[in-house]
C-alpha positions as CSV (number, residue, x, y, z in Angstrom):
1,X,87.0,84.4,82.8
2,X,90.2,85.2,81.0
3,X,91.7,88.6,81.9
4,X,94.3,89.7,79.3
5,X,96.7,92.3,80.7
6,X,99.2,94.2,78.6
7,X,102.4,93.6,80.5
8,X,103.8,97.0,79.4
9,X,100.8,98.9,80.9
10,X,99.8,96.6,83.8
11,X,96.6,97.1,85.6
12,X,94.5,99.9,84.1
13,X,91.0,101.3,84.9
14,X,89.3,98.8,82.5
15,X,91.2,95.9,84.2
16,X,89.7,96.9,87.6
17,X,86.3,97.2,86.0
18,X,86.6,93.7,84.5
19,X,87.6,92.3,87.9
20,X,84.5,93.8,89.4
21,X,82.3,92.3,86.7
22,X,84.1,89.0,87.0
23,X,83.5,88.8,90.7
24,X,79.8,89.2,90.0
25,X,79.6,86.7,87.1
26,X,82.4,84.2,87.3
27,X,83.9,81.7,89.7
28,X,87.3,81.2,88.0
29,X,89.9,83.6,86.6
30,X,92.9,83.1,84.4
31,X,95.2,86.1,84.0
32,X,97.2,86.3,80.9
33,X,100.2,88.7,80.8
34,X,100.5,89.5,77.1
35,X,103.1,91.3,74.9
36,X,106.1,89.8,76.7
37,X,108.0,90.1,73.4
38,X,108.2,93.9,73.9
39,X,110.4,93.5,77.0
40,X,114.2,93.1,76.3
41,X,115.2,89.5,76.7
42,X,117.6,90.2,79.5
43,X,114.9,92.0,81.6
44,X,112.0,89.9,80.7
45,X,112.0,87.4,83.6
46,X,112.3,90.3,86.2
47,X,109.5,92.3,84.6
48,X,107.2,89.3,84.4
49,X,107.9,88.5,88.1
50,X,107.3,92.1,89.1
51,X,103.9,92.4,87.2
52,X,102.9,89.0,88.4
53,X,103.5,90.0,92.0
54,X,101.6,93.3,91.6
55,X,98.6,91.5,90.1
56,X,98.7,88.8,92.8
57,X,98.5,91.5,95.4
58,X,95.5,93.1,93.7
59,X,93.8,89.7,93.3
60,X,94.4,88.9,97.0
61,X,91.6,91.3,97.9
62,X,89.1,89.5,95.6
63,X,87.6,86.1,95.3
64,X,90.3,85.4,92.6
65,X,93.2,85.3,95.1
66,X,94.2,81.8,93.8
67,X,93.9,82.7,90.1
68,X,96.6,81.4,87.8
69,X,98.7,84.0,86.1
70,X,100.6,83.1,82.9
71,X,102.6,85.1,80.5
72,X,102.7,84.9,76.7
73,X,103.4,86.8,73.5
74,X,100.6,86.4,71.0
75,X,102.6,88.1,68.3
76,X,105.5,85.7,68.7
77,X,103.3,82.8,69.7
78,X,105.4,82.2,72.8
79,X,103.4,80.6,75.6
80,X,100.3,80.4,73.5
81,X,100.3,76.5,73.5
82,X,100.3,76.7,77.3
83,X,97.4,79.1,77.2
84,X,95.4,76.8,74.9
85,X,96.2,73.8,77.1
86,X,95.0,75.6,80.2
87,X,91.8,76.7,78.5
88,X,91.2,73.3,77.1
89,X,91.6,71.7,80.5
90,X,89.3,74.2,82.1
91,X,86.3,73.7,79.9
92,X,83.5,71.7,81.5
93,X,80.9,70.1,79.3
94,X,77.7,69.5,81.2
95,X,75.4,66.5,80.9
96,X,73.3,66.3,77.7
97,X,70.0,64.6,77.2
98,X,69.7,63.2,73.7
99,X,66.5,61.3,74.3
100,X,64.1,64.0,73.4
101,X,63.4,66.1,70.4
102,X,66.1,68.4,69.0
103,X,65.1,72.0,70.0
104,X,66.7,75.2,68.7
105,X,66.0,78.6,70.1
106,X,65.4,81.2,67.4
107,X,65.1,84.8,68.4
108,X,62.9,86.9,66.1
109,X,64.8,89.4,64.0
110,X,63.2,92.6,62.9
111,X,64.6,94.7,60.1
112,X,63.9,98.4,60.1
């Protein structure tokens, strides 16, 4: 699961709700602190460290205590390559059996 947190707002109610859902449905978590471009450059490193520490403390009480926390700015594309790399390295493609017939599941659609 990828949990995107607005670094200016930090953990909000929906963040906690997502963590609860994630604990029930996921084994791995990646936390992305977004909007780092909104922090003045001279205060950016300190703010990122502070929010990272707060989130780490929150995650320490969950099964995601070892989750990776990265920061980026989607608007400025700063750190996005790192995010894509982490996601690419985390994707696991399971075994496939190509020996049988090709099967496609189609769900019936009904128009009202």
